[in-house]
BAKOL-439012 format. One record per residue (C-alpha): residue number from 1; residue in three letters; x negated, y negated, z. Coordinates in steps of 0.1 Angstrom, whole numbers. Each point is the difference from the previous one (the first is absolute). Layout:
SITE   k   r     x     y     z
SITE NUM ALA     X     Y     Z
...
//
This chain:
SITE   k   r     x     y     z
SITE   1 UNK   -79  -957   -12
SITE   2 UNK    -9   -39    -6
SITE   3 UNK   -34   -10     1
SITE   4 UNK    -6   -37    15
SITE   5 UNK   -26   -19   -16
SITE   6 UNK   -24   -22    19
SITE   7 UNK   -22   -29   -17
SITE   8 UNK   -35     8    -3
SITE   9 UNK    -9   -31    20
SITE  10 UNK    22    14    32
SITE  11 UNK   -27    11    31
SITE  12 UNK     7    30    21
SITE  13 UNK     7   -12    37
SITE  14 UNK   -32    19    11
SITE  15 UNK   -21   -24   -24
SITE  16 UNK    13   -33    14
SITE  17 UNK   -14   -18    29
SITE  18 UNK    19    -3    35
SITE  19 UNK    13   -32     9
SITE  20 UNK    15    -4    37
SITE  21 UNK    32   -20     3
SITE  22 UNK    -4   -21    30
SITE  23 UNK    41   -15    -3
SITE  24 UNK    -3   -37    -7
SITE  25 UNK   -35    -5    11
SITE  26 UNK   -20    22   -28
SITE  27 UNK    -3    22   -31
SITE  28 UNK   -33    22    -1
SITE  29 UNK   -28   -24     3
SITE  30 UNK    26   -33    -9
SITE  31 UNK    14   -21    27
SITE  32 UNK    26   -18    -5
SITE  33 UNK    -6   -42     0
SITE  34 UNK   -30     8   -17
SITE  35 UNK   -12   -30   -25
SITE  36 UNK    -1     9   -35
SITE  37 UNK   -38     4    -5
SITE  38 UNK    -2    23    34
SITE  39 UNK    24    25   -12
SITE  40 UNK   -18    -2   -35
SITE  41 UNK   -35     7    14
SITE  42 UNK    15    30    20
SITE  43 UNK    11    15   -30
SITE  44 UNK   -28   -11   -20
SITE  45 UNK     0   -28   -29
SITE  46 UNK   -12    26   -24
SITE  47 UNK    32    20     8
SITE  48 UNK    23   -28    -9
SITE  49 UNK    22     2   -32
SITE  50 UNK    19   -32     4
SITE  51 UNK     0   -30    23
SITE  52 UNK    30   -26     1
SITE  53 UNK     6   -27    23
SITE  54 UNK    18    22    26
SITE  55 UNK    -5    34    -9
SITE  56 UNK   -25    24   -12
SITE  57 UNK    -4    37   -15
SITE  58 UNK   -29    26     3
SITE  59 UNK   -13    28   -15
SITE  60 UNK    13    32    19
SITE  61 UNK    34   -12     3
SITE  62 UNK     2   -28    28
SITE  63 UNK    18   -32    -7
SITE  64 UNK     3   -30    27
SITE  65 UNK    20   -28     3
SITE  66 UNK    -8   -36    19
SITE  67 UNK    22   -26    18
SITE  68 UNK    -7   -31    15
SITE  69 UNK   -12    23    32
SITE  70 UNK   -28    22   -20
SITE  71 UNK     4    36   -14
SITE  72 UNK    39     5     9
SITE  73 UNK     7    37   -17
SITE  74 UNK   -21    30   -17
SITE  75 UNK    16    25   -23
SITE  76 UNK   -19    28    -8
SITE  77 UNK     9    20   -34
SITE  78 UNK    17    33     0
SITE  79 UNK   -21    16   -29
SITE  80 UNK   -36   -13    11
SITE  81 UNK    -2   -22    33
SITE  82 UNK   -13     9    34
SITE  83 UNK    22    23    21
SITE  84 UNK    18   -19    26
SITE  85 UNK     5    18    33
SITE  86 UNK    26    -9    27
SITE  87 UNK     1    22    30
SITE  88 UNK   -24    26   -17
SITE  89 UNK    23     2   -31
SITE  90 UNK   -12    -9   -33
SITE  91 UNK    27   -26   -16
SITE  92 UNK   -18    -3   -33
SITE  93 UNK     8    21   -36
SITE  94 UNK    26    22    15
SITE  95 UNK    30    12   -15
SITE  96 UNK    28   -24    17
SITE  97 UNK    16    34    17
SITE  98 UNK   -31     3    18
SITE  99 UNK     4   -30    20
SITE 100 UNK    38     6     5
SITE 101 UNK    -9    32    16
SITE 102 UNK   -25   -18    20
SITE 103 UNK    23   -23    13
SITE 104 UNK    28    23     9
SITE 105 UNK   -29    22    16
SITE 106 UNK    -8   -34    19
SITE 107 UNK    35    -5     8
SITE 108 UNK     4    33    17
SITE 109 UNK   -30     1    21
SITE 110 UNK    11   -30    14
SITE 111 UNK    32    14    15
SITE 112 UNK    24   -22   -26
SITE 113 UNK   -17   -31    13
SITE 114 UNK     7   -29   -31
SITE 115 UNK   -30     5   -23
SITE 116 UNK   -15   -33   -11
SITE 117 UNK     4    12   -38
SITE 118 UNK    30    -9   -21
SITE 119 UNK    10     2   -32
SITE 120 UNK     4   -31   -22
SITE 121 UNK    18   -12   -26
SITE 122 UNK   -24    12   -29
SITE 123 UNK    -7    32    20
SITE 124 UNK   -31    -7    17
SITE 125 UNK    -9    12    32
SITE 126 UNK    -3   -31    25
SITE 127 UNK   -14    -8    29
SITE 128 UNK     0   -33    15
SITE 129 UNK   -13    12    32
SITE 130 UNK   -33    13   -19
SITE 131 UNK     1   -26   -29
SITE 132 UNK     2    25   -25
SITE 133 UNK    20    10   -33
SITE 134 UNK    -4    35   -16
SITE 135 UNK     8    -2   -36
SITE 136 UNK     6    26   -26
SITE 137 UNK   -20   -10   -30
SITE 138 UNK    -4    20   -36
SITE 139 UNK   -29    22    -6
SITE 140 UNK    -3    17   -31
SITE 141 UNK    36    22     1
SITE 142 UNK     6    -3    37
SITE 143 UNK     1   -26    30
SITE 144 UNK   -27    -5    26
SITE 145 UNK     1   -22    33
SITE 146 UNK   -16   -36    -2
SITE 147 UNK    -3   -18    33
SITE 148 UNK     0   -35     5
SITE 149 UNK   -10    -9    35
SITE 150 UNK     1   -38    13
SITE 151 UNK    -5   -23    27
SITE 152 UNK    23   -14    21
SITE 153 UNK    11   -29   -19
SITE 154 UNK     0    23   -30
SITE 155 UNK    25    23    17
SITE 156 UNK    20   -27    13
SITE 157 UNK     5   -15   -34
SITE 158 UNK     4    34   -21
SITE 159 UNK    15    22    22
SITE 160 UNK    20   -10    27
SITE 161 UNK    28    -9   -26
SITE 162 UNK     1    27   -23
SITE 163 UNK    19    26    21
//
């Protein structure tokens, strides 16, 4: 049997902070629409790795982007970012097949009602309803899920026409 290797800096989900997604409103302590300074203050300036005009990255796998309205998206790295929880389910750092199973279970539980998630042309799980894209990103020898959640304006620009 083949053994798959994770990088040394991979953090197991149990070691990560738990952040709740409030669709198009907030991700954990970050509120969509927040000014750059507010977002940096919330995450701690000492954790800041890099900062550009419209984006910043932080230790612990947190990447944020801004548009004219303020904070527009938050990406949580699959290998070490906080756990993003939606409806009690962790979306960060999982096998893509676990996300697919969760979506199948949601669909079955709903009695076949249309699910707000679809797979886009890149193979990402997306929902304009939740303002969410879940991407599979490399982590050592495997792929793990890296969610990006966004504001209403980010969702309209990045999700509405992708599928």
